[in-house]
N, C-alpha and C positions, 0 to 999 in steps of 0.2 A: 701720719706721713706714709705715703705709699712709694714702693720703688718702682721706678720706670722700667720698661721692657728691656731697654738696652743695657740697663745696669743688672737687671736680673740675669741676662745671658752672660754678661761679664763676670758675674759672680759665679755662675755654674762653670764657666770656662776656668776660672781661677781654682775652683774646688776640684775640678778634673785634674788639672795640673799638680795640685797638692797631693792628689791620690795616685800620681805617676801615669795618668792618661793624658799626655801632652800631645799636641799637633806640632810637629817640628818642621814641616815643609813650608817653603817660602813661596811656593806657588799660589795663585789665587784660588779661592774655594773655601776659605775659612774665615771670611769677613765677619765682624761682629755687627749684625744687622738689627737686633732687637725685634720689636713688633714687625711682622709682614702681613701682607694681604692673605686672606683665606685661599685665594686661588693662584698664589704666586707659584710660577714654574721655574725650573732650572735650579742652579746652585744657590742655596740660601744660607750658607755658613752657620754661625751660631744665631739661631733665631727662635722666635715663638709666634705661633699663630693661632687665632681662636677657632674652635670647631663649632658646628651648629648646635650641638647639645650643651654648650657652656664650658666644655673642658679644653685643655690646651695641648697643642701639638708643639714639642720642643724638638728642635733639630741641632745636633752637636756633630763635631768632627774630631777625630783623634788620628794618630799615626799608629798603624797596625803592627808593623815589624817587630817592635820591641816586645810585643805581648802574644802574637799569633804566628803559628806556622803557615808557610806559604807554599803554593804550587806553582809552577810555570809551564807555560806551553807556547809554542811558535804559532803565529797566525800569518798566513801567506796570501796575499792579494796580488795575482799578476807576478810581476817580478820583485815585489816588495814583501818583505818579511820582518816581523816585529816579535820581541819576546814579551808576553803578557804574564803579570804575576797576580796571583789570585788568593786571598786569605782562606785558610782552612777553618771552617767553623768560627766565623766571627762572633756567633752568639755566645761563645765562652766569656765575653767580657760583660754580659748582661748583668751579672751579680755586682760587679765593681761599680758599674754606672748606677745600678739600683741604690747602692749605698751612699753614692755622691748625692744623688737626688733626695734621699731620705734624710741626709744630714741638713738639707735646707728646708725641711718640712713638706717636701714633695713625694708623694707616693705614687710611683708608676703603676698605671692600670694595664698599659700595652707598651712593649718595647719591640722595635724591628730594626733590622739591619737595612739601611737605605740605599747602600750601594758602596763601591770603593773604586779608587784609581788604580788601575792595572799596569800603567806604564811609566808616568812622570814621577809619581811619588807613591806613598803608601797610605793616602788618606782613606779611612773608613768612616762612613756616615751612619749615624743611628737616630732613629726617631722614637720619642719617648712621649707618651700620652699621660697627663696628669689632670687632676682637678685644678680650679683656679684658686690659688692661696690668697688668703685674706690680705697678705702684705703686699700684693702685686696690683698695681694701677688696672683699671678697666681699659680694654682695647677701645681706642678712639682712631678711626681711619683718618680723620682730618688733622691729628696731631701725633706724628710719628717722630718728633724730635728726639735726638740723642738724650738731652738732658733738659731740665727747665731752663729757659732762656732768661734767667733772672739772677741777681746776686754776682758773686765772683768765684768763677770756677776755673781751675787748671784743667786744660785739656791738651791733646795732642792733635797735630794738623798736618796735612800734605799740601804741597804746592799744587795748585790746579793746572791742568795742561793749558797751554797758551791759545789765544784766540787767533784768527787770521792776521791781525796787526800787532800781536804782542806774544813775546816768548818770555815766560817768568825764569828767575833762576833755576837751573836744572838740579834741584835737590830732591831725591827719591825718597828718603826715609822721614818718618814722623818727627816733628818739631814741636817743642812746648809753645803753647799759646795761652792766653787767658780769654775767656768769654765774659764780658762785662755788660749787662743788660742787653744781651743779644748781639753785641759788636765784638769782633775778634781783635785782640792785641797781641803784638809780638814781644818777647823778652829780649834782652840784650844777646843772649846767647843764640837765639833764633836768628836775629839780624845778623850777627857775625857769620854763622853758618851759611845763611843766604848770600851774604857779601863775598865770602870766599868761593862758594860754588860759582857764582857769576863771574868772579875775576879769572878763575881757572878756566872756564869754558871760553870766554871771550879772548883770553891769552891764546888758546888753541886756535880759535878761528883766525885770529890775526896772523898765524903762521901759514894759512892756507892760501892759495891762489884763487882768483875769481872763478875758474873752471872748477876747481876742487870744491869750492863752496857750493856751486850748482850741484855737482855730482853727488856730494855728500849731504845735500840739503841741510847744511849747517849755517845759521845766522847768529848774529850777536844776540845776547839776551838782555833782559832788563837788569839793572844794577840797583843794589840795595846797600845803604850805609847809614850810620849815625854820624852826623857832620860834627864839626868842632863846637857849634853852637848848641849841640844836644838834640837837634832835630832829626828826624828819620827822612831821609831822601830816598825816593824811588824813581829812578830815571827809566822810563819805558821807551822801548824801540817802536814808535808808532809806524804806520803804514807809510806815511810821507815824511815825517820828521819826528825827532824825539821829543818827549815832553816829560815833565817832572811834577811828582806830587811830594807835599811836604807834610810830615805829621809832627806835632809837639809832644813831648814826653808826658806822661801822666803817672802818678804814684798811686798804687792800690795796696791794700792789705789782703793777703790771701788767707785761707782757712787755718792756716798754721800760725798766724800772727806776723809773717814776714812783710815787710814793706818791698815792694818790687817796682822797679821802673819799667814801664812798658809803653809801646808806641802803637798808635792805630794802624792795623794792616790795610793796604790798599784794598778797595771794594772787590770782592770775588778772588783775592789772590789765594787764600788759604781754605782748605777744606776739612772740617773736623773729621777725625777718624778714631779707632780704637785708641784709648788713652793708656796711661802708665808704661809706656815703652818708648820715651823720647830718645832721639839719637844724639843729643847734646845734653850737657848737665842742666839740672833745674834746681832752683832754690826752694827748699822745704824745711821748715823747722830750723832755720838758722844756718844751714849748710847746703852745699851744692851735691847733688846726687847724680851719679852717671846713669843709674837705671832706678826707676820709681816703683817699688813693689805695689801690687794691686791694693793691698791692705791700707797702705799709707794714702794713696790717691783716692781710694773710695771713701776714706773717713771724712773727706770735705762735704759728702752728701747726706751725712747723718746715718743713723743706725739702720741696719738691714739684718736679715736672718743669719748671715755669715760674719757679722761684725764681732770680733772678740771682745770680751768683757774687760773693761778697764777700770781699776780701782779708782773711786772718786778723788782720792788725794794723790793719785799717781801721775806720771808725766803724760802729756798730750800725745797722741799717736804721731 
């Protein structure tokens, strides 16, 4: 069994956090991207790309201020002036990063500072070149999916931005979903969160005058709920008139043996993102968890270089 590219960078990110090398900023720039194209430019977050000689180029991000000294200087452009912050000798963290990679069986051949953010946050980027480990899948530019689209896997997802004729419930954080045979299903906690977000938004819209609506570009959003008959109803605000989609409940068994009732998500509504940090509780191993640690989430995909050994007669993770 090979480890996927996105799971590999998730494992490195989790190992960095365990070693105290955490990225704390909430700004964009540290997305978990997995495999990326060899010629990809711009911000690549936590990613890995193949090099022409068969080696791998890993890109990781961490917050520098807890570990590095910083210098500051003013930059003036016309009447505008900003204060920029620059890490002093960010190479000082090479040793700690090298140890993180070594724990996963990755021996760095090269390490470079890729850059840093000097104004909005304290992101510092590092580039690490290693050999291709035996446990990592081969790069396939035609298949960059986050995980295998088969079986039953717990994921996290964001609500996609609306199209011209549709505004989804305005929920900005990741929500738990299940991917079953390539299709996305919503948990009850996810439906409740979407329903509340939509109701709160529409209530505020209802207080505004027509002119205020135009000025603020606010419109009513789609509504989501589980009806009394157990069906999931999604009432979308169409361009000319509202319409409704209905999904019937389905019971699945997750990797931890829990029976979970789920509902099919409307086509294109949810976009899978970095997992193990859902904004609402998720059912795992018989109990609801507010936050799902990486080690527990990752166990559903099978063994990996960072998987802790579990006694054969011990409890399931």
